[in-house]
DOROKE-631916 format. One record per residue (C-alpha): x, y, z negated. Coordinates in steps of 0.02 Angstrom, whole numbers, plus 50000, padded with zeros to 5 digits. Layout:
BEGIN
XYZ ...
***
This chain:
BEGIN
482515149346641 482485139446474 480975129246418 481125128046244 479685115746172 480575108245998 480895115545857 482815123645816 482375125945631 483825117145532 485015116845699 486845121845666 487075138845734 488545147445801 489325164245789 488475180245860 490035181445986 491075164845972 492655169345973 493025152546058 492355161546228 493245173246335 492495189446367 491905181246545 491035167746475 489795178846371 488275183246462 488185200446526 486525209746595 486605227346650 485385241346681 485355256746780 484265269246856 483575256546973 483015245346805 482285262446733 483795265346615 484405283246605 486275289146646 487445296946543 486905287046385 487885294846237 487355286446089 486305271046036 485155266345870 484095254345810 482775257045700 482085245245576 480685238345691 482055232145805 481915242845941 483335251746028 483485270446047 484535276546172 485125297846189 485445302446354 485695319046450 483915312846531 483135313146375 482715301346218 482195282946274 481725267346167 482065250846244 481405232746202 482515223346300 481255224746442 480665241346476 481235258946459 480075271446374 480445289746358 479995298046213 479615316746221 478735320746042 479075322445871 477555323445746 476615327145901 477685341345963 478815342246109 480655337446077 481815354546060 482845346846207 483005333946320 484925333546329 485355321946193 486955320046112 486835309045936 485645296145851 485395290145674 484065276545636 483425278345439 482845264245344 481085273245318 480945270245515 481395288545570 482745292945690 483815308845676 484245316145848 485655327745893 485425338746040 486815345546154 486365363846153 485995363445963 484695358745845 484035341245785 482455331745779 481575319845666 480695305345765 479405295045664 479485289845490 478485297145373 479125315945388 479365320045576 479935336745617 481135348745712 482605359945654 482835371645801 484535378445814 483685397345796 483575392645625 484785402045514 485225384745421 485465375445584 487275376745647 487725380645817 488305370145953 488075352745999 487615340945856 489135327345872 488495314945736 487565310545580 487915300345420 487425297445251 488435296345095 488455286744944 487315299544862 486115296245006 486475313545076 486275316045266 487875323445360 488105331645527 489395341145622 489395353645755 491215361045839 490905375345702 490295367145533 490095351645443 488375352345342 487175342245238 485355340345218 484635347345046 482995336145036 482375347244909 482285363145024 482255352845198 483775364945237 485615362445291 486785367745186 488705371045246 490105360045164 491375375145165 491485375144967 491755356844979 493485359545063 493005359945240 494065375945321 492875387345433 494285388145559 494305368445587 493535362245741 492525345245684 492625331945813 492215314545734 491045309645580 491015292845494 490315284345360 491165270145283 490315256145175 490465262245006 489545278645074 491325288945100 491245302845219 492705304345347 492895319745460 494215321345623 494485338445646 495575349745775 496315365745744 497225373545884 498685361545939 498445352545756 497265338345700 497035330245559 495745319345439 494855324045279 493965312445165 492415313245037 492625298144924 491145293344836 490995301044682 491865316344717 491365333444772 492745340044884 493365333045040 495285329045033 496545327345175 497015310045247 499085309245239 499045298845405 498385309645541 497675301445703 497335311945863 495295314345856 495055294945822 493505286345820 493235275345663 492575258545610 492875244445486 493345226445501 492535213945397 493755212845280 493475232045253 494975239545342 494525255245403 495265256345588 495715270945697 495715272145873 496375285045994 497035289046173 498665280246101 497925263246050 497195257345898 497885251445720 497225251345533 497125270945477 498145267145328 499615260345424 499365276145561 501385278945584 501865292145703 502515285545871 504415294345891 504035290446083 502755303946088 502565320046002 500775318945944 500565300245965 500215285345825 500935268545834 499615256045907 499455238945888 499015235246056 500085233946201 500735251146255 499975251546422 498245250946337 497345268746316 495585269346242 494365278546130 492855269146058 493035257345937 491805245045860 491955226045768 490655213245799 490025203845639 491305189345693 492875199445685 493035204745885 493795221245916 492845230546064 493645245046132 493215258346263 494565257946392 495175268846533 494355257846667 492795249646555 492835239646392 494175228746325 494005216046165 495185207646052 494345191946010 495165191445836 495745207245757 496375198745613 497835191745728 498325210445749 500095213745675 501025230045675 502385233445792 504095227045740 505415214145765 504775197345861 503015203045858 502165203646039 500735216546043 499235208246113 498475213046280 496455214146252 495295206246380 494645219646494 492975220546583 492545234646717 491525237246865 492355224646953 491535212346848 489975220546852 490025235246713 488765248646759 490315261446753 492105263146701 491605277646587 491015268946426 490355283646313 489845271746157 489825253646083 488365246645969 488105229045899 486325226245845 485645214645729 485635200645828 487435201545862 487235209146055 488605220646098 487935236846197 488825248546281 488255264246348 489035271146512 488745284846637 487745275546745 486695264546628 486835252046495 487545234946469 487275220446366 488515205146308 487925191746203 488415172946165 488035157846275 487475142346236 488445136046382 490305142346407 490515142446602 492065140446679 492485147146859 493605138146959 495005140547101 493695133347232 492455136347355 490625134547292 490395114747324 489725103047195 490965096947073 491415080147005 492315077846848 492915064946733 493655065546558 495465057746520 495605048946357 496595065446283 495125076246316 495695085046462 494415087146609 494805082346781 493865092746900 493755092447089 492795095647242 492815093347439 493685111247451 495275104347370 496285093347260 495915089247087 496435099446937 496555099046760 495405109546654 495735113946466 494645126246367 495615140546320 494865157546264 496385167446279 496365164846490 495315177246592 493955163746664 494105153146479 495125139346524 496785133346575 496905127246740 498365115246810 498365110146995 498585092147033 499565091947197 499905106047321 498585117747421 498675104747559 497915090447479 496335082347521 494725086447447 493905077347309 492375069147315 492185055147179 493135055147006 492965039746889 493615034046734 493805014446712 493785003546557 495515003946548 495565023546557 496225025246712 495705039846810 495305035946986 495015050247151 494035048447297 494635059347451 493515068247552 494665059547701 494255041547637 495975039847527 495745031647361 497025037047222 497415032247045 498155044146932 499945037046860 501195044546758 502055055446908 500315061046964 499285052947097 499635037147179 498825032347330 497925015347333 497955005447500 496215001847579 495974985747688 496694990847862 495104990047942 494605003847843 495875015547900 495425033747949 494125044947906 492655040147785 492225049047620 492195040947468 490545043347406 490485035047225 491845023947116 491305013346973 491864996246893 491364981946789 491954972746641 492904960246743 494134972146795 493534975546955 493274992047050 491934996447151 492135009247290 490705015947407 491445022947568 490605029247718 490855018847862 491495006147769 490115000247656 490454994047461 492034986147418 492564978747251 494564979347210 494904963447097 496684957447067 497564969047206 496164959647317 494824969347416 493054961547432 491844967047561 490174967147457 488984971547597 489084955447687 489274946247513 487644950847442 486704952547620 486684970947643 486774980047821 488424983747879 488915002147832 487615003547694 488555015147554 487635014447380 487685030047279 487565023847109 487995008547024 488115002146830 488464985046750 487134982346619 487574972846449 487274955746534 488624959046654 487334961246806 487734975746931 486264987646970 486255000047126 485125010847212 484095003047347 483095014047453 481775019347343 481915007647211 483264996347122 484284984247154 485344971047054 486804959147102 486734943146993 487324923747022 488144931447210 486424936947267 485644954047278 483774956347219 482834972447257 481444977147121 479964980847224 478684978947093 478734985746918 480334995446962 480855013646896 479665021647019 480485038447020 481175038247211 483035035247274 484035034547123 485615046047110 486425041746943 486295024746834 487065024846660 487195008246548 487075011146355 487004996846249 485524986246296 484554999946403 484945004146585 484485023046608 484175030046785 484015046346861 483255051347034 482385065047125 480705060747053 481335058746869 482085047746734 481835029346698 482425016346554 482484997946578 482404988546419 481784970446368 481554968546558 480534982146593 480605000246656 479725015346561 479555032946630 480275047146523 479165062546534 479035077746424 477795089546353 477035101846469 476985088846611 478895090346618 479555073946727 481365079946731 481565078946916 483155080547001 484185073346872 486065069846912 486825066846750 486385055946602 487345055246438 486785046846265 487745053546110 488255042045968 486885052745866 485395045545982 485255062346082 484925060346267 485625074246370 484965076246552 485715086246694 484805091046842 484355106546945 483285115646811 484915113346694 485485105346551 484115096846437 484365090546276 483055076946202 483335074646000 483405056945949 481875058245830 481035059646002 481885047846109 481475035145968 479675038245969 479555034446157 480385020146138 479025014346037 477705022446128 477985025346316 476565036746320 477295050246218 477845065246303 479435070446213 479885087846147 481475095246234 482645110246240 483295115246412 484765126346438 484805137046610 485265152946678 484945162646524 486085151146421 487575153546547 487145141446686 487955147046852 487495137747009 486535120947027 486895103847021 486875090347158 487215070947169 489105068647168 490255054047178 488995042247079 489625049746928 488545058446795 488525076946805 488555076946604 490185070346542 490665071746341 492355073446294 493505069746140 492975086046046 491265080946062 490985094946184 489575090246325 490125095046511 488925099246638 489685101646830 488735111746972 489255118647128 489975135647052 491205127946923 491005117246757 490275122246588 490235116146414 489235116746259 489405112346088 488035102246048 488445104345847 488665122545853 487485129245980 487175148745970 485675152945890 484835169245847 485455174645693 483955184845645 483155179245478 481445177645558 480685178945726 480245197245774 478785205945704 477685212945865 477665231445884 476165242145951 476665254946075 475155263946128 473435263446176 472655269346326 470725271646357 470175274846529 471795279246592 472075292046444 473385290646305 472775288946127 473915292045972 474215275845883 473035274245726 472535260345597 470705264845630 470605268645811 468915278045863 468405277546049 467255289846127 465425284346190 465365277946354 467235271046330 467525255746472 469355249846481 470475247646332 472275243446366 473645240246213 475435239646252 476455230146145 478165222146130 479315214146000 481065219745990 482045202646012 483475209946115 484565193846132 483435183346247 481875195646280 481235184446426 481035169646316 479845180346188 478075175946208 476475184146151 474745178746090 473385192146061 471535191746008 470235205146005 469145199945848 467295201945899 467675198746073 468775183146082 468515166946011 470295162146015 471975168546036 472515171946223 474145164946279 474795180946359 476735173646384 477985185846411 476555199546462 476715214346343 475155222246386 473215216646343 471685224246435 469825223846410 468315231646496 466805236446448 466645234946270 465005236146172 464845249246036 465475241245863 466945237245775 468365226445824 470145221245779 471515221245891 472985208145852 474495201745916 475885189145867 477565184345947 478885171645958 480645173745955 481745165046107 481765148446000 479985146146032 479595150245818 478085162745806 478115177445677 476935174145534 476805194645546 475585202745667 475325219345730 473555224845730 472345239345727 470375241345709 469415248745849 467775255945833 466835260645993 465485273645964 463895271446042 463035283346165 461355290846108 460565278746193 461465263346113 460985268745936 459935262645807 458655277645804 458565278445996 458095259545987 456775264245841 456135277445956 455975266346106 455225253645994 453855264945943 453665272946119 453435255046165 452155251946041 451195268446085 451275261746269 450495245646220 449175253546106 448785266146260 448765251246399 447635242046263 446515256946244 446475259646433 446005242646455 444625242746349 444055257946432 444095249046593 443255234846515 441995244046437 441595254546608 441405238546697 440245232546579 439255249946583 439315247446771 438675230746758 437295234946638 436865250146736 436805241146893 435555228046821 434505242046756 434615251946914 434235233946996 432625233146878 432145250046915 432195246447105 431315230147084 430165239846976 429885252547111 429775240447251 428235231047152 427455248047120 427485253747302 426935236147374 426065225347241 425355236647125 424725248347259 424125234847370 423165227047225 422555242547171 421735246947334 420975229747345 420235231647184 419425248047242 418995240647397 417995224947314 417195236747179 416435247747345 415905231747424 415025223947251 414205241847241 413495239747409 412875222947400 412145228647240 411195243247353 410775230647472 411975237447605 412745219847644 413545226447813 414595238947728 414865227047581 415595214947726 416535229347806 417255233647634 417715215547619 418415213947776 419665229447743 420085222747582 420535207247673 421665217847800 422475226947637 422665210347539 423725202747701 424585219047723 425105217947549 425525200547549 426645205947714 427435218747630 427825208147457 428635195747568 429615208547652 430235215947480 430665198847413 431495195047589 432585209447560 433105205847379 433715189247427 434865196047569 435395214447532 436975210747469 438325213947592 439385198247625 440855206547689 442035220947621 441885234047758 440295244247765 440415244447959 439965226347987 438695226547854 437685242747930 437825234748105 436795217448046 435565230547967 434455231848119 434225212148141 433895210447947 432435222747964 431795217948118 431765233748192 430495237048333 431365235748504 430985254448549 432055260348419 433935264548471 435035262148329 437025269048350 438365266948227 439695279948235 441525276648123 442625292648124 444365291648041 445335275247986 444155263347900 444415256847722 444125241447634 442745243847505 442675237947342 441085230947254 439915237947176 440085252547277 439785243847420 438215235347379 437625252447318 437975261747490 437385246747584 435695248347489 435625267147510 435805265347703 434555249347706 433315260947611 433555275447737 433425265447890 431875256947824 430935273647775 431465282147950 430585266248025 429095264447918 428625282747859 429495293947996 429075283048141 430875287148220 431225281848390 433265285248367 434145281148206 436005285948195 437245280948044 438885289848039 440395285547922 441815299347896 443365293047803 444165310147754 445685314547661 444855316647492 443135310047524 442065297447616 440365303047691 438855290247755 437575300747860 435865292847911 435005303248042 433255299648137 432095309548265 430495305448164 429235316348094 430475321847966 430015325847770 429015338547693 429895352247603 429115350247437 429665330947444 431415336947454 431305350447302 430475339047197 431655323547245 430345311747298 428515310047297 427345307247155 427205288547120 428515284547246 430375276547194 431255279447353 432175293247353 432655293647151 433265276247171 434375281547325 435175296447214 435185285247065 436315271947163 437475287047243 437585291947064 438175275247007 439585275647149 440265293347074 439515301647223 438045312547279 436535311847389 435835325047493 434165324947586 434015337247724 432435339647864 433305343648022 432695358548123 432485348048272 431465336948184 431875320448083 432855318647924 434745317747857 435055307247704 437055309647672 437905300047530 439705308547477 440985299047374 442635303447321 444095294547399 444725285747239 443015277347206 442495262047298 444015257547394 445395245447371 447325249447376 
***
């Protein structure tokens, strides 16, 4: 593959298909069913966008040089048929399609439509061709009619009133450059041609009949006609007396053909019996006559790679490529930058040397040398002249010394020079007789010839005497250098392992420090004051006593270089495994001044005509130049030449504008539109695009971006598809640009707008609604938290009030009643003293003291209870178990705690309130009921919690239960108040067996931690 990284604008270009190339030297590419191409292609057309259209018996196809796409609709409706016979592209971008079974379609353009054969105005039979005349009328022919399309009514009109006989069978339709219409017809065993000249209204018979010819115009405007008997200018179509229905042909009599096409460079292309034929320069053809040798065209058939021997049509596109449609597929012929020459040798590395007369001497180890002279009239593009017989020794080295003498090194170790009478063998030292391949030949300015011979080492022939150089320069015996060159100072440089060595002053010195650092050297080339070296790891140049390495853009290292050539204009040409590389003189000058500069370069490879690969051969550069300025490059499959001043370029005026082919959303194809609206929920977007550069589509590069997603262009390379996933709702713009095969980017771009519709949850009103809902939820949450805070404050307030009420009750039940009773005792004792009842007064005072002591004890008990009546734990069971000890229950009272269900963790203040209820009930049972057994039962049910306190005391009076307490006592009312604070209820019941049951019931969701 060629790597082009320099601008080629302004460089000289050549013809689209150079006449100086043989047909075999053109680039040939083929596509068959294995590549997606249809079979039985009968017509080819090219629309203004550059795409190629193929009409076949398998349908209508569109081709961009890379992939085939079948087209099945026109204007949103299915095509009439998939059996296509004829095509015509229009300037407005539309394409006329004619079918084998009748009817026409107009695909694309501003007014696509269908012209079904059932319409009265559509003639019956296969539509064999379309043409436009000078008045821009569209003509078509079928086997029964010649018709034209009336644009005013969009109907087809017969040409019978214009001189077309209804008894004729139209066979061919052609429009010349002036807009004249030509129709070839048959009638029974007769045939003829009629012509509608521009500005006339009737077809006129043409006096030179040709049997059902194919028409085409040459570059000079001459109309030619080709038929089974040959080809000739229509104006010179004279009858051939040798055949009843034949016309004299201007080609050799053996030629039998059909189709005809002139290329823009004057070449004539013909459909032949076994494939295609070409006359390189049709202007050289002459009418048969005395002294005229009728030429034989070049042939190209299945043996040379054509898809079939049956060729239905020949077409030239706007880039100058020639396309042939065959029974099995599609073929393309285009010019190559490099002209390959196949040689009659086995595939082995070729050595070459250029003679002083410009001829090229070539050879390889398969057989002896041969002269190669470019000649496009030869089948392989060159004339080959062998030197020696078929048994001659193979060639491993070729060299031309400073005197112009050509030297030949043999595969069996012989050395020869080319003299006036042919090859002359040169005797080697007697000790070197026998096999030993000559690997390198070079020379010095003193007239010495250097030879590197396997099993012989390095030798120098000077004044007819051989000198052994290994011992002289301290090299190991048998060491054979692969490259050798003399610099401007007369020093001899050679490869030395992984570095370079120099012979000077009778000694050999290896440059181990500051050497070329490119591995083992394979080629050395002196140019002025510079010494160039090529090796496996790149290229280096020595100037001013230092080496500097050549690097190219994109990290190119120019590895495996086997040939180096500097042209007089300063250009550098390198040969290697990647092909032939050109470095412009300006880039080389920048690199010489700045060794860190990476040079721009142009590489010519397989797509430019290169065949095979190159390897090191004979110590001579694989790149040479001849007297005509051509550059030669040798590989293992032959030699190639390129004209550096006339390199074939794409003749298009500008790089191709990209074309959008289709859009798919979630694997569903959508019609192309400048404003594409994608439904809500669309996830995957795929865009197919192309650029119809048909010459070398493999080198077309693309960049694309989706504005709104991408901040920069995507470098797509040769990929012709863009993929995007999970696009957010919004508006985007897809853009794609393309470069041509020379790397020049088109200023035009293909684009369309994309709007991804939002789902209802992605719309603005939905966002506003969600915002309002969120606000409402926040408001409700705040209200809820405020309510909880208020309830908590209220509960704390109620707890404080309840506590105060309890304290008040306790004070009332203890201290106030005790003080009141004490006051009554003292008052009674005072009266008795006043009455003189000292004994009664004393007894009253004793009782008063007892009452005071009892009240004091009860007050201490109440204060002690206030200090420790909070439960210090979060489960009721533990708190209740500690009550007997806290209340100092008499030892005669039996206490029991029963727990039913799964215990739960309690929460304050509910735990404290229930705890106080239980404590109050236990105190009452002990103090007032004189119980001997007290049971506390806690039941954790599914929906509630029940706490029961039972005793076997004297019970409770019914009126106390009915009224909810005794007058002046606040114990039971306080317990009910505490139960209500917890959201529960309290019940008091006298048991039938004696005793009392106090029960507290709380809902499950109150008082417990989750």
